[in-house]
N, CA, C and O atoms as CSV, one atom per row, in Angstrom:
chain,resi,resn,atom,element,x,y,z
A,1,UNK,N,N,96.911,111.746,89.485
A,1,UNK,CA,C,97.151,111.232,88.562
A,1,UNK,C,C,96.199,110.476,88.876
A,1,UNK,O,O,96.040,110.643,90.085
A,2,UNK,N,N,95.171,109.441,88.350
A,2,UNK,CA,C,94.874,108.214,88.538
A,2,UNK,C,C,94.972,107.110,87.783
A,2,UNK,O,O,94.629,107.263,86.611
A,3,UNK,N,N,95.334,106.058,88.098
A,3,UNK,CA,C,96.089,104.829,87.712
A,3,UNK,C,C,95.265,104.100,86.406
A,3,UNK,O,O,94.104,103.692,86.417
A,4,UNK,N,N,96.129,104.073,85.408
A,4,UNK,CA,C,95.110,102.549,84.849
A,4,UNK,C,C,94.914,101.286,84.365
A,4,UNK,O,O,94.218,100.603,83.614
A,5,UNK,N,N,96.575,101.271,85.741
A,5,UNK,CA,C,96.785,99.893,86.192
A,5,UNK,C,C,96.529,98.992,86.543
A,5,UNK,O,O,97.305,98.833,87.486
A,6,UNK,N,N,95.517,97.586,86.434
A,6,UNK,CA,C,94.555,97.179,87.192
A,6,UNK,C,C,95.567,96.665,88.567
A,6,UNK,O,O,95.212,96.844,89.732
A,7,UNK,N,N,96.301,96.292,88.345
A,7,UNK,CA,C,97.596,95.794,89.530
A,7,UNK,C,C,96.909,96.727,90.571
A,7,UNK,O,O,96.167,96.446,91.513
A,8,UNK,N,N,97.442,98.091,90.056
A,8,UNK,CA,C,97.544,98.985,90.927
A,8,UNK,C,C,96.035,99.233,91.366
A,8,UNK,O,O,95.793,98.229,92.036
A,9,UNK,N,N,95.698,99.464,91.363
A,9,UNK,CA,C,94.175,99.439,91.400
A,9,UNK,C,C,93.303,98.160,92.655
A,9,UNK,O,O,92.376,98.411,93.424
A,10,UNK,N,N,93.897,97.071,92.487
A,10,UNK,CA,C,93.341,96.464,93.576
A,10,UNK,C,C,94.582,97.223,94.732
A,10,UNK,O,O,94.278,97.396,95.913
A,11,UNK,N,N,95.669,97.535,94.305
A,11,UNK,CA,C,96.592,97.410,95.435
A,11,UNK,C,C,95.717,98.663,96.567
A,11,UNK,O,O,95.515,98.532,97.775
A,12,UNK,N,N,95.164,100.345,95.281
A,12,UNK,CA,C,94.582,101.299,96.289
A,12,UNK,C,C,93.239,100.267,96.966
A,12,UNK,O,O,92.761,100.445,98.086
A,13,UNK,N,N,92.943,99.544,96.313
A,13,UNK,CA,C,91.636,98.269,97.567
A,13,UNK,C,C,92.061,97.804,98.809
A,13,UNK,O,O,91.316,97.805,99.788
A,14,UNK,N,N,93.266,97.386,98.833
A,14,UNK,CA,C,93.254,97.064,99.648
A,14,UNK,C,C,93.828,97.396,101.093
A,14,UNK,O,O,93.882,96.690,102.099
A,15,UNK,N,N,94.305,98.912,100.827
A,15,UNK,CA,C,94.729,100.314,100.754
A,15,UNK,C,C,94.087,101.050,101.933
A,15,UNK,O,O,94.752,101.507,102.863
A,16,UNK,N,N,92.981,101.122,101.855
A,16,UNK,CA,C,91.794,102.236,102.720
A,16,UNK,C,C,91.516,101.187,103.971
A,16,UNK,O,O,91.200,100.081,104.409
A,17,UNK,N,N,91.754,101.985,104.069
A,17,UNK,CA,C,90.641,102.059,105.837
A,17,UNK,C,C,89.209,101.630,106.004
A,17,UNK,O,O,88.590,102.668,105.769
A,18,UNK,N,N,88.464,100.832,106.236
A,18,UNK,CA,C,87.048,100.564,106.160
A,18,UNK,C,C,86.777,102.081,107.691
A,18,UNK,O,O,86.150,103.130,107.544
A,19,UNK,N,N,87.351,101.701,108.697
A,19,UNK,CA,C,87.097,102.497,109.861
A,19,UNK,C,C,87.488,103.966,109.560
A,19,UNK,O,O,86.765,104.926,109.291
A,20,UNK,N,N,88.533,103.894,109.653
A,20,UNK,CA,C,88.941,105.242,109.733
A,20,UNK,C,C,88.167,106.092,108.764
A,20,UNK,O,O,87.661,107.120,109.216
A,21,UNK,N,N,87.942,105.689,106.991
A,21,UNK,CA,C,86.910,106.354,105.644
A,21,UNK,C,C,85.343,106.660,106.421
A,21,UNK,O,O,84.614,107.581,106.056
A,22,UNK,N,N,84.971,105.640,107.625
A,22,UNK,CA,C,84.290,106.139,107.841
A,22,UNK,C,C,83.918,106.928,108.724
A,22,UNK,O,O,83.022,107.767,108.626
A,23,UNK,N,N,84.436,106.751,109.429
A,23,UNK,CA,C,84.841,107.994,110.640
A,23,UNK,C,C,84.602,109.904,109.938
A,23,UNK,O,O,83.763,110.753,110.240
A,24,UNK,N,N,86.169,109.952,108.604
A,24,UNK,CA,C,86.553,110.987,108.605
A,24,UNK,C,C,85.869,111.134,106.673
A,24,UNK,O,O,86.304,112.146,106.123
A,25,UNK,N,N,85.166,110.470,105.998
A,25,UNK,CA,C,85.454,110.853,104.799
A,25,UNK,C,C,84.882,111.900,104.745
A,25,UNK,O,O,85.499,112.518,103.877
A,26,UNK,N,N,83.767,112.778,105.258
A,26,UNK,CA,C,83.146,114.028,105.375
A,26,UNK,C,C,83.999,114.714,105.805
A,26,UNK,O,O,83.364,115.718,105.482
A,27,UNK,N,N,84.644,115.013,106.131
A,27,UNK,CA,C,85.567,116.183,106.526
A,27,UNK,C,C,87.010,116.787,105.082
A,27,UNK,O,O,87.727,116.051,104.404
A,28,UNK,N,N,86.952,118.122,105.086
A,28,UNK,CA,C,87.523,118.260,104.070
A,28,UNK,C,C,89.601,117.602,103.734
A,28,UNK,O,O,90.380,117.460,102.791
A,29,UNK,N,N,89.565,117.418,105.267
A,29,UNK,CA,C,91.062,116.687,105.543
A,29,UNK,C,C,91.074,115.250,105.814
A,29,UNK,O,O,92.103,114.626,106.077
A,30,UNK,N,N,89.992,114.780,105.749
A,30,UNK,CA,C,89.076,113.491,105.628
A,30,UNK,C,C,89.875,112.258,104.772
A,30,UNK,O,O,90.507,112.386,103.723
A,31,UNK,N,N,89.701,111.344,105.356
A,31,UNK,CA,C,90.057,109.307,104.190
A,31,UNK,C,C,88.972,109.718,102.937
A,31,UNK,O,O,87.846,110.171,103.144
A,32,UNK,N,N,89.460,109.505,101.829
A,32,UNK,CA,C,89.462,109.366,100.859
A,32,UNK,C,C,89.983,108.126,99.757
A,32,UNK,O,O,91.108,107.909,99.308
A,33,UNK,N,N,88.500,107.321,99.495
A,33,UNK,CA,C,89.222,106.528,98.880
A,33,UNK,C,C,90.340,106.768,97.609
A,33,UNK,O,O,91.539,106.497,97.680
A,34,UNK,N,N,89.862,107.159,96.811
A,34,UNK,CA,C,90.067,107.215,95.353
A,34,UNK,C,C,90.097,106.381,94.336
A,34,UNK,O,O,90.935,106.072,93.488
A,35,UNK,N,N,88.364,105.895,94.739
A,35,UNK,CA,C,88.348,105.233,93.328
A,35,UNK,C,C,87.607,104.876,92.679
A,35,UNK,O,O,87.471,103.850,92.013
A,36,UNK,N,N,86.594,106.443,92.963
A,36,UNK,CA,C,84.949,106.152,92.269
A,36,UNK,C,C,85.624,106.375,90.426
A,36,UNK,O,O,85.372,105.568,89.532
A,37,UNK,N,N,86.341,107.437,90.272
A,37,UNK,CA,C,86.561,106.351,88.796
A,37,UNK,C,C,86.163,105.365,88.314
A,37,UNK,O,O,85.359,105.057,87.434
A,38,UNK,N,N,86.976,104.758,89.154
A,38,UNK,CA,C,86.777,103.506,89.204
A,38,UNK,C,C,85.855,102.591,89.178
A,38,UNK,O,O,85.729,101.691,88.348
A,39,UNK,N,N,85.119,102.851,90.212
A,39,UNK,CA,C,83.341,102.589,89.960
A,39,UNK,C,C,82.936,102.844,88.868
A,39,UNK,O,O,82.647,101.867,88.177
A,40,UNK,N,N,82.794,103.879,88.415
A,40,UNK,CA,C,81.688,104.606,87.768
A,40,UNK,C,C,82.145,104.536,86.585
A,40,UNK,O,O,81.465,105.117,85.739
A,41,UNK,N,N,83.286,103.901,86.155
A,41,UNK,CA,C,83.299,103.432,84.494
A,41,UNK,C,C,83.661,101.834,84.513
A,41,UNK,O,O,84.357,101.235,83.693
A,42,UNK,N,N,82.920,101.241,85.813
A,42,UNK,CA,C,82.848,100.418,85.527
A,42,UNK,C,C,83.907,99.245,86.204
A,42,UNK,O,O,83.596,98.075,86.430
A,43,UNK,N,N,85.277,99.895,86.471
A,43,UNK,CA,C,87.011,99.219,85.816
A,43,UNK,C,C,86.796,98.283,87.361
A,43,UNK,O,O,87.209,97.130,87.231
A,44,UNK,N,N,86.160,98.634,88.934
A,44,UNK,CA,C,85.818,97.690,89.147
A,44,UNK,C,C,84.351,97.945,89.506
A,44,UNK,O,O,83.568,98.650,88.868
A,45,UNK,N,N,84.159,97.414,90.377
A,45,UNK,CA,C,82.511,97.459,90.934
A,45,UNK,C,C,82.746,97.763,92.775
A,45,UNK,O,O,83.654,97.959,93.582
A,46,UNK,N,N,81.706,97.676,92.734
A,46,UNK,CA,C,81.410,97.945,94.459
A,46,UNK,C,C,81.613,96.871,95.187
A,46,UNK,O,O,81.988,96.946,96.357
A,47,UNK,N,N,81.352,95.583,94.479
A,47,UNK,CA,C,81.569,94.403,95.788
A,47,UNK,C,C,83.206,94.241,95.753
A,47,UNK,O,O,83.704,94.224,96.878
A,48,UNK,N,N,83.813,94.161,95.032
A,48,UNK,CA,C,85.640,94.023,94.754
A,48,UNK,C,C,85.966,94.636,95.749
A,48,UNK,O,O,86.690,94.070,96.567
A,49,UNK,N,N,85.371,96.449,96.050
A,49,UNK,CA,C,85.517,97.296,96.936
A,49,UNK,C,C,85.309,96.927,98.587
A,49,UNK,O,O,86.162,97.167,99.442
A,50,UNK,N,N,83.856,96.227,98.872
A,50,UNK,CA,C,83.281,95.852,100.085
A,50,UNK,C,C,84.308,94.921,100.700
A,50,UNK,O,O,84.095,94.408,101.799
C-alpha cells in the first residue's frame, strides 16, 4: 500500500535511481517509482522528484 507519512514519501524519492528507472520502466519487471499517486494528488511536485 502507499504510505501517508510525508517523511516516508521523501525517502521514496531519494531511493529512485533515475538511470535504472529510465532504462527499465517500460518493462513488466522494470523499475517504477510508485510516486504517481502523490504527484497526481498534489502531495509532492514533479520538481521535488527531479
